[in-house]
TIFITOR-31777 format. One record per residue: x, y, z of N, C-alpha, C, O in turn. Coordinates in steps of 0.1 Angstrom, whole numbers, plus 5000, padded with zeros to 4 digits. Layout:
! residues N
XYZXYZXYZXYZ ...
END
This chain:
! residues 543
496246575384497546625380498046585366498546665359 497746455363498146405350497446475339497946515329 496046505341495346575331495846715330495946775319 496246785341496746915340498046915332498247005324 498946825335500246815327499946795312500546855304 498946715309498646685295498146815288498546845277 497246885295496747005290497847105288497847175278 498747115297499847215296500747175284501247255277 500947045283501746995271501147035258501847075249 499847015257499147045245499247205242499447245231 499147275253499147425251500547465246500647545237 501647415252502947455248503347395234504247445228 502647295230502847235216502447335206502847335194 501547435209500947525199501247675203500847765196 502047695214502247835218503647845225504147745230 504247965225505447985232505248055245506148035254 504148115247503848185260502348185262501548215254 502048145274500648145279500448245289501248255299 499448335287499148435297497648435300496848405292 497348475312495948505316495748655319496648705326 494748715314494548855316493248875325492248805323 493348975334492249005341491249095332491649125321 490049115337489149195329489649335327489149405318 490649385335491249515333492549505324493149615321 492849395319493949385310495349355316496349365310 495249325329496549305337496849155335495949065335 498149125334498648985333498648925347499448965356 497848825349497748755362498548625363498848575373 498848575351499548445350500348445337499848485327 501648405338502548395326503348265327503948235337 503248185316504048055316504648045302503948055292 505948015301506647995289507848085286508548115295 507948115273509148185269508948335270509048415260 508548385281508248525283509448615280509348715274 510648575285511848665283512248665269512648775264 512148555261512448565247511548655239512048715230 510348655243509348735235509248885240509248975231 509348905253509049035258510249105264510249225267 511349025267512549075273512349075289513349125295 511349015294511149015308510748865312510048795305 511248825324510948685329509448675332508748775334 508948555332507548525335507048595347506048655348 507848585358507448645371507348795370506548855377 508248855362508248995361507049045352506549155354 506548955343505448995335504148995343503349085341 504048905352502848905360502649035368503549085375 501449085367501149205374501249325365500749435368 501849305353502049425344500849425334500049325333 500749535327499649545317500149495303501349515300 499349415296499749365284500149475274500949455265 499449585275499649695265501149735266501649785256 501749725277503149765279504149685270505249725268 503749565266504649485258504249485243504849415235 503249565240502849575226503249705220503249805226 503649695207504149825200502949925200501749875198 503250055201502150145202501150145190499950155192 501650115178500750105167499749995167498750005160 500049895176499049775176498349775190497549675192 498549865199497849855212496349865210495649795217 495849955202494449975200493849845193492749805197 494649785184494149655178493949555189492949485189 494949535198494749435208493649465218492849375222 493449595221492349635229490949595223490049555230 490849615210489649585203489349435202488249385203 490449365200490349215199489849165213488849075213 490349205224489949165237488549215240487749145247 488249335237486949395240485849325232484749315237 486149265220485149205212484849065217483849005212 485549005226485348875231484148865241484048945250 483248775238482148745247482448605253483248535248 481748575264481948445270481848325261480848315253 482848245261482848125252483348155238483248075229 483848275236484248325222485748315221486448355231 486248275209487648275207488048375196487248405187 489148435197489648535187491048505183491848455191 491348535171492748515166492848395158491848325155 494048355154495248435158495448565150495048575139 495848665158496048805152497548835153498148815164 498148885142499548915143499749055150499149155145 500549055160500749175168502249205170503049115173 502549325167503949365168504249405183503449465190 505349355188505749375202506649505203507249555193 506649555215507449675218508949645216509349535219 509649735210511149705208511849675221511549735231 512849585220513649555231514949635230515149715220 515949605239517149685239517949665226518649755221 517849545219518649525207517949585195518549585184 516749645196516049715186515449625175514849675166 515549485177515049395167513449395167512849405178 512849395155511449385154510949245157511449145152 509949235166509349115170507849115169507249225171 507249005166505848995165505348855170506148765170 504148855174503548725178502148705172501548805168 501748585171500348545168499648535182500048465190 498648625184497948625196496548555194495748605186 496248455202494948395202494348405216495148395226 493048435217492448465230491148395231490448375221 490848355243489548285246489048335260489748335270 487748365260487148415273486348295278485248265273 486848235289486248115295485048165303485148255311 483848105300482648145308482848125323483648035327 482248205331482248185346483648195351484048115361 484548275345485848285350486248435354487348475353 485248505358485448645363485848735353486548845356 485548715340485948805329487348785325487848865316 488148685330489548665326489548615312488648545307 490648645305490948595291492148515291493248555296 492148395285493248315283493848335269493148345259 495248365269495848395257497048305254497748265263 497248275241498348195237499148285227498548335217 500448295229501348375220502348285214503048215221 502548295201503548225193504348325185503848425180 505548295183506448375175505848385160505348285155 506048505154505448525141506348625134507048705140 506248625121506948725112506148855113504948855114 506948965114506249095114505449115102505849075091 504249165103503349185091503949285081504749375085 503649265068504149355058503649495060502549515066 504449585056504149725059502849765053502549735042 501949835061500749895056500850045059501950095062 499750115060499750255063499950275078499950175086 500050395083500250425097499150365106499450335117 497950355100496850295108496750145107495850085112 497750085100497749945099496849885087496749765086 496249975080495349935069496049935055496950025053 495749845047496349835034495749945025494649995027 496549975014495850045003495249944993495449824995 494649994982493949904973494949794967494549684967 496049844963496949754956497549644965497449524961 497949684977498549574986497449484991497649374994 496249544992495149454997494749354986494449234990 494749394974494449294963495549184963495149064961 496749214965497849114966497549024978497648894976 497249074989497048995001495748904999495748795003 494748964993493548884991493748774982493248664984 494448794971494648694961495448574967495148454965 496548614975497348514981496548434991496648304992 495748494999494948425010493848335004493748225008 493248384993492148294987492848174981492248064981 493948194975494648074969495047974979494947854978 495548024991495847945002494647865007494647755010 493547945008492347885013491847765004491247665009 492047774991491547674982492247544984491647434983 493547544988494347424990494247375005494447255007 493947465014494047425028492647395034492547345045 491547435026490247415031489747525041488647505046 490547625042490147735051488947815044488947835032 487947845052486847915048487048065049487048115061 487248135038487548275038486448355030485948305020 486148475035485248555027485748705026486548745035 485348765016485648915015484448985021483348975016 484749075031483749155037484049295034485149345034 482949375032483049515030482149595040481049555042 482749695046482049765057481949915054482849975049 480749965056480550105055479950165067479050105073 480550275072479950345084479550485079480350585082 478450495073478050625067478050745078477450725088 478650845074478650965083479850965093479951065101 480650865093481650865103482750975102483151035111 483150995089484151105087483651235092484351315098 482351265089481751395094481751405109481951505114 481451295115481451295130482851325135482951405145 483851265130485251285134485651435132486451495139 485151485120485451625117484851715128485551815133 483651695131482951775141483551755155483551855163 484151645158484751615171486051695173486351725184 486651735162487951815163489051725168488951605169 490151795172491351725176491451735191491151845197 492051635199492551505193491451395192491751285188 490151435196489151325196488851265183488651145182 488951345172488651295159489651195154489251095149 490951225157491951125153491850995161492150895156 491451015174491350895182490150805177490250685178 489150865173487950795167488450725154488050605152 489150785146489650725133490550605136490450505130 491450625146492350515150491550395156491850275153 490450425163489650315169488950245158488950115158 488350315148487650245137488650155129488350045126 489850205127490850135119491150005127491349895121 491350015140491649905149490549805149490749675149 489249845149488149755149488049685136487849565136 488249745125488249685112489349575111489149465106 490549615116491649515116491349395125491649285121 490749425137490449315146489449215140489449095143 488649265130487649175124488349095112487748995107 489549135108490149075096491048955099491448935111 491248875090492148755091493548795096494148885089 493948745107495248775113495448915117496548955121 494348995117494449135121495249215111495549335114 495549165099496449235090496049235076496849245067 494749205074494249195060492949285058491949235054 493149415061492049505059492549625052493749665052 491649695045492049815037491049925039489849905041 491550045039490750165038490450205024491450225016 489250225020488850255006488450395005488150444993 488350475016487950615015486350625016485750515013 485850735018484450755019483750665029482650625027 484350645041483850575052483650425048482750355054 484450375039484250235034485650165036486750215034 485450035039486549945042486349805036485149765035 487449735033487349595029488249515038489349565042 487849395040488649305048488449165045487349125039 489349075048489248935046489048875060489748915070 488148775061487948715074487448565072487048525061 487548495083487048355082485548365082484948445089 484948275074483448275073482848215085483548165094 481548215085480848155096479848245104478948195111 480148375103479248475110478448555099478948575088 477248585103476448665094476848805094477548855103 476648885083476949025082476349105093476949195098 475149065097474449135108475249125121475249215129 475749005124476448985136477749065137478149125147 478449065125479649145124479349295126480049365133 478249345120477849485121477549515135478049625140 476849435142476549465156477849475165477949565174 478749385162479949385170480849515167481349575176 480849555155481649675151480949795158481649875164 479649795158478949905165479249915180479450015185 479249795186479549785200480949825203481249895213 481949785195483349825198483549965196484350025203 482950025186483050175184482550255196483050355199 481450205202480950255214480650405213481150495221 479950445202479550585199478250615205477350525207 477950735207476650785212475650745202475650765190 474550675207473550625199472750735192472250715181 472850855197472150965191472751005178472151085170 474050965175474651005163474050925151474250975140 473450815154472850735143473750665133473450645122 474950635138475950565130475750415130475850355141 475250365119474950215119475950155108475750175096 476950075113477750005104476949905095476049835100 477249905082476649815073477749725067478749765062 477449595067478449495063477849415051476749365052 478649395041478349305030479449205028480649235030 479149075025480148975024480048905011478948885006 481148855006481248784993482048654996483148655000 481348544995481948414999482848364988482648394976 483848284991484748214981483948104976483248024983 483948084963483247974957484147874950485247914944 483847744950484747644945484847654930485847604924 483947724923484047734908484847854903484947874891 485547924913486348034909487847984908488447954917 488347984895489647934893490648044898490348154899 491947994902492948084907493148214898493348324904 493148194885493448304876492248404876492348514870 491048364881489948444881489748524894489048624895 490548484904490348544917490548694918489748774923 491648744912491948884912490948964906490549074911 490448924894489348994887488149004895487449104896 487748894902486548884910486748984922485749054926 487848984929488149064940488049214936487449294943 488749244925488749384920487249434917486949544921 486549344910485149384907484349414920483749514920 484449324929483649344941484049474949483149544953 485349494950485749614957485449744949485049844955 485649734936485349854927483849894929483550014930 482949794928481549824929481249884943480349974944 481849834953481649884967482150024968481450114974 483250054962483850194963482850284956482650404961 482350244945481450334937480050354943479550464943 479550244948478050244952477850224967476750244971 478850184974478750154988477850034991477549954982 477350025003476549915007475249905000474549805001 474850014994473550014987473549944974472549914968 474749914969474949844956474549704957474349644968 474449634946474049494945475349414946476049384936 475649364959476849294961476749144956475749084960 477649094949477648954945477648864957478348894966 477048754956476948654967478248574968478748544979 478948544957480148474957481148534947480848614939 482448484949483448534939483148484925483548554916 482548364924482248314911481248414904481448444892 480248454911479248554905479948684902479748744892 480848724911481648854908482448844896482548934888 483048724894483948714882483048724869483448784859 481848654869481048664857480648814854480648854843 480348884865479949024863481249104858481149194849 482349074864483649134860483949114845484349204838 483748984840484048954826483149034817483649094807 481849044820480949124811481449274811481449334800 481749324823482149464823483449494816483649594809 484349394818485749414812485649414797486349494791 484849324791484749324776484249454771484749504761 483249514778482849644774483849754775484049844767 484649744787485649844789486849834780487449934775 487249714776488349684767488049754754488849814747 486849734749486449794736486549944737487050004728 486050004748486050144749487550194751487850304745 488350124758489750164760490450164747491250254744 490350054739490950044726490650164717491450214710 489350204718488950314709489550444714489950524706 489750454728490250584733491750594730492250694726 492450474731493950474728494150504713494950594709 493350434705493550454690493150604686493850654677 492150664693491750794689492550904697492251024695 493450864706494250964714493351034724493651154727 492350964729491351034738491851024752491250954760 492851094755493451104769494251234769494451294759 494651274781495451394783496651364792496751264798 497651454791498751444800498751564810498451674806 499151534822499351644832500751634836501451524835 501251744842502751754845503051784859502451884864 503851704866504151734880505651764880506451684875 506051874887507451904888508351814896507851764907 509551794892510551724900511751824903512151884893 512151834915513151934919514451864923514451754927 515551944921516851894926517051934940516652044944 517551834948517851874962519251914964519651944975 519951924953521351964954521352114952521552164941 521152194963521252334961519852394965519452374977 519252474956518152554960516852514954515952594951 516652384953515352334948514952384934513752414931 515952394925515552434912514852324905515052204908 514052354894513352254886514352164879515352204873 514052034880514851934873514251884861514851894850 512951834862512151804850510751784855510451804866 509851744846508451714849508151574846508751514836 507351514854506851374850505451394843504551464849 505351344831504051344824503151224828503551114826 502051254833501151154838499851154830499251254827 499351034827498151014818496951034826496850994838 495851094820494551104826493551074816493651104804 492451004820491350974811490151054816489551014826 489751154808488551224812488651284825489651344829 487551274833487451324846487851224857487651254869 488351114853488651014863489851064872490651144868 489851014884490951054893492150974890492951014881 492450864897493650784894493450704881492350654878 494450704872494350624859494750484862494750404852 495050444874495650314877494650194872495250104866 493350204874492550094869492550074854492649964849 492650184847492650174832494050124827494050044818 495050164834496450114830496549974833497049894826 496049934845496049794849495249704839495749594835 494149754835493349684825494049674812494049564805 494749784808495449774795496549674796496849604786 497249654807498249554809497649414808498249334801 496549394814495949264815495449224801495449104798 494949314793494349284780495249314768494849324757 496549324772497549344761497349464752497649464740 496849574759496749704752497849804757497849914752 498649754766499549854772500649904763501050024764 501049824754502149874744501549984736502250084734 500349964731499650074723499450204731499650314727 499050184744498850294753500250364756500250484755 501250284759502550354762503150424749503650534751 502950364738503350434725502650564723503250664719 501350564726500550684724500950794733501050914730 501350754746501750854756503150914752503351034753 504050824747505350874743505150964731505851074730 504350934721504051024710503551154715504051264710 502651154724502151284729503251364737503251484735 504051294744505151364751506151424741506651534743 506451344731507351404721506851524714507551624712 505551524711504951644705505151764715505351874710 504951744728505051854737506551894738506752024739 507451804737508951844738509251924726510052024727 508751894714509051964702508452104702508952194696 507352114709506652244710507252334720507052464719 507952284730508452364741509952334743510352244749 510752414736512252394737512752404752512252484759 513652324755514252324768513452244779513952214790 512252194775511452114785512051974786512451914776 512051924798512451784800511351714807510751754817 510951594801509851514805510251374808511151314802 509551314818509651174821508351114819507351164822 508350994812507050924810507250784815508350724815 506050724819506050584824505950484813505250504803 506750374814506650264805506450134813507250114823 505450054809505249934816506349834814507049834803 506649744824507649644822507249554810508149494804 506049534808505549444796505949514783506449444774 505849644782506149714770507749704767508149684756 508449724778509949724777510449594773511549584768 509649484774510049354771509749324756510249214751 509049414749508649384735509649454725509749574725 510349374717511249424707510649524698511149634695 509349494693508749584684508449714690508549824683 508049724703507749844709509049934710508950054708 510149874714511449944715511849994702512450104701 511649914692512049964678511250084674511750174668 509950084677509050194674509650324682509650434676 509950304694510450424702511750474695511950594694 512650384692513950434686513650504673514350604670 512750454665512450524652511850664655512250764648 511050674665510450814668511550904673511551024670 512450854681513550934686514450984675514951094675 514750894666515650924655515051034646515751124640 513751034645513051124637512851264644512351354638 513151264657513051394664514351424672514351424684 515351454664516651474671516651594681517551594690 515751684680515651794689515351764703515451844712 514851644705514451604719515551524726515351484737 516651504719517751424725518151484739518351604740 518251394749518551434762517451504770517651544781 516251504765515151564772513951474775512851514779 514151344772513051244775513651134784514651074781 512951104794513351004804512250904805511050934805 512550774805511650664806511650614821512750574826 510450604827510350544840509750404839508650394835 510550304842510150164840509350134853509850124864 508050104851507150074862507249924865507549844857 506849894878506949754882505549694884505349594891 504549754878503149704879503049564873502249484877 503849534862503849404856505349354857506249434852 505549244862506949194863507549174850506949124840 508849204849509649184837510149044837510748994846 509748964826510148824826511548804823512248734831 512148854812513448834808514248964811514249054803 514948964822515749094826516849114816517149234814 517549014811518649034802518149104789518749204784 516949064784516449124772516049264775516249354767 515349284786514949414790516149514791516049634787 517249464797518349554798518949594784519449704782 518949494775519349534761518549644755519049734749 517249634758516349734753516549874760516549974753 516849864773517149984780518350054775518450174773 519449974772520650034767520450094753521150184749 519550034745519350084732518650224733518950314725 517750244742517150374744518150474750518050594747 519050424759520050514764520950564753521450674753 521250474743522050514732521450624723522150694716 520150634724519450734717519350864725518650964720 520050874736520050994744518951004755518751114760 518350894758517350894769517950834781518750744780 517450874792517850814805516650734810515550754806 516950634818515950534823515950544838517050534845 514750544844514550554858513750424862512850384856 514250364873513550244878512450294888512850344899 511250284885510150344893509750244904509950124903 509050304914508450224925509450134932509050024936 510650184934511650094940511250064954511050154962 511249934958510949894971509549844973509249784983 508649874963507249834964507049684961506149624966 507949624953507749494949509049404953510049464955 508749274953509849184957510949184947512049144950 510749224935511749214924512649334923513549334915 512449434931513149564930514649544930515349594921 515149464940516649444941517149374929518249404924 516349274924516849204912516849294900517849294892 515949384899515949484888517149574889517849594879 517449624901518649714902519949644899520849694894 519949514903521149434901521349404886522549404881 520349384878520449334865520149434854520449414842 519549544858519249654848520149774850520149824861 520849814840521749924841520950054838520650094827 520450124849519650244848520350364854521450354859 519750474852520350604856519850654869520550724877 518550624872517950684884517050574890516450494884 516950574904516050494911515050584918515450674925 513750564916512650644922512150554934511650444933 512350614946511950544959510450544960509950654960 509850434962508350424963507850514974508450534985 506750584971506150684980505750624993505650705003 505450494994505050435007506150455017505850465029 507450445013508550465022508650605026508950645038 508450695016508750835019507650895028507950965037 506450865026505350915034505450865049505150945058 505950745050506150695064507150775072507050775084 508050845065509050925073508351035081508951085091 507151075077506451175085506151125099506051205108 505950995100505450945113506650865120506650855132 507650825113508650745119509950765111510250705101 510750865116511950905109513050795110514150815103 512850685117513750575117513950515103514950455100 512850535095512950485081514050555073514450505062 514650665078515750735071516950645070517750665061 517050545079518250455079518150375066519150355059 516950335062516750255050517150345038517850305028 516650475038516850565027518350595026518950595015 519050615037520550635036521250525030522150545022 520850395034521550285029521350265014522150235006 520050295010519750284996520550384988521050354977 520550514993521350614986522850574985523450594974 523350524995524750484995524950374985525950374977 524050274985524250164975524150214961524950174952 523150304958522950354945524150444941524650444929 524750514951525850604948527050514943527850554934 527250404950528350314946528150254932529150224925 526850254927526550204914526450314904526150294892 526750434908526650554900525150574895524950614884 524250554904522850564901522250674910522450664922 521550774905520950874913519650834919519050734914 519150904929517950874936516950984935517251104935 515650944935514551044934513450994944513050874944 512951074953511951044963510651104958510551224955 509551024958508251064954507351084966507751034977 506251154965505251174975505951254987505651224999 506751354984507251444994506251554997505951634988 505651555009504551635011504751745022503951835023 505851725030506051815041507551855042508351775038 507851975048509252015050509951915058511151895056 509351845068510051745076510551635068511751595069 509751585059510151465051511251515041512251445039 511051635036512151685027513451695034514551665029 513451745047514651755054515351615057516551605056 514451515059515051385062515751325049516851275050 515051335038515651275026516851365021517751305015 516851495023517951575019519151535027520251515022 519051515040520151475049520551335045521751295047 519651245040520051115036520851105023521451005019 520851225016521551235004520851204991521451194980 519451204992518651184980518851304970519051414974 518951264957519251374947518151454943518251574941 516951394941515751474936514551434944514451334951 513451524943512251504950511051544942511151634933 509951484945508651514938507551494947507551404956 506551574946505351564955504651694957505051794951 503551694965502751814967503451924973502952044971 504551904980505252014986505752114975505952234977 505952064963506452144952505452164941505652244932 504252104943503252134933502552004928503151904926 501252014926500451904921500551894906501051994900 500151784900500151774886499251874879498151894884 499651944869498852044862498752024847499551944842 497752084841497552064827498752114818498952064807 499452214824500652264817501752264826501552284838 503052244821504152244830504252374838504352484832 504152364851504152484860505352484869505652384876 506152594870507252594879506952544893505852584898 507852474900507552424913507452544923507952644922 506652514934506552604945507852614952508552514953 508252734956509452754963509152774978508752884982 509452674986509252685001509952805006510952845001 509452855018510052975024511552965027512253065026 511952835030513452825034514352845022515552865023 513752845009514552864997514352994991514753024980 513553084998513153214992514353304989514153394981 515453284996516553364994517353324981518453384978 516953224974517653174962517653284952516753364951 518653284943518653384932517353374924516853274921 516853494920515553504913515553424900514553364897 516653414893516653344880516353194883515653134875 516853144894516653004897515152984901514552884898 514653074909513253064914512253064903511153014904 512653124891511753124880511552994873510752974864 512352894877512152754872513052714861512752634853 514252774861515252724851515552584852515652524863 515552514841515752364841517152324843518052364835 517452244853518752194855518952074845518051994843 520152064839520351964829520251824836520751804847 519651724829519451594835520851524837520951444846 521751564829523051494830523851554841524951514844 
END
């Protein structure tokens, strides 16, 4: 009895709720703070299915974690969101599980309170940008805590084609299962990313060979062997010789190489090796980028922005930079920021936009400006001189301040913003909500428009409860006399949500993709009865 009490004491020292699950996933025993975590007393929990207490978005994750357990194997802790209770508050737990040998397939679980994981996509996977942030933070933590962490990359060649042939709803179920399997293999179940092309990246504790991980992923997917789908795993270990400031470059290099070449590429063995490769590649790219900026070797494409006040008339266009045949320009822009070339790049883009404005009377354009550029007095002086020399563009150029690089001195940045506003330009705060500094920016920078980050807008397609956040943001901006713009509006449903929330403007594929020349926005059928003159794309004044 004394031993039992001691073991129970140790268990409750590290957990809030202890449960035992049958091989079918039924809770056979519950001890602890069941009511606080699940809203039901311990006795009421017993006999119920664990899935009933888990948020729908994480049920497949939990199923894969438990399915992956073999006798004597431990899993977790994995951050799991719980089903909402009557008060609507979001709750999450760290779930750890152990399958005791010779125990009839039962699984012992320990649950402790946890902070809800940061928002990812609907499938729980990060995008490239948020994954890099999570990876850098985790590796830095690992260096100080002694935690053994590795970067793993997974490819399941042919999986997308299999899901396409399966049709609906089977194809979507397969995609959800693979996303859950990848998450289940990742650290805390919340550090995995979808890279496209049947490729994924994740962070995990070291100690298992890539072959072992590959076999487990294949077993959990449980696909017909005749399909010939063989997961391939490559891992990159953390190395002691990789300094904290080198981590991000090493991670980016490893993921970039995997995205481009897949598992067939030459994966570096350690992050230290990845950094050395990255340094050599970066030196060559910086030279090439400097030459392209200096020679104006880039193009602008234009995406329409519409007003939601009325009949979706054209408001302005956002001018977006493109380098040759590359898809997203984000890697080049990111490199320009890191290598102190972004001011020259931003200046070249503004010059190109001014030329377009002078050539097309009545055109209104928005261009992106890095936070680093906005902090440079010489850069702002150059812009003011160009604006003074082109009085015909007054009121037709908008600057979107991006948050890809944090603004160090907000007071100085605001002085620069006001100087540009005095020249007849308006300023938009881009990517609002994507970074921790957004509220500080809105509080200390006197801007005209806030662009709501697309990650919030896209999520409205799957969970319209997010409209509460949008409504509160619109209300707050309205009190500050700041207008709002929603990006990545792709469906009529999302447009209806943001319109009802009071958002002023919208941008996204619903109205047209970026084109080489300014093209009037598409007019959805619900607006087809609008006056013909407005449907032809008359520009509403920015003021």
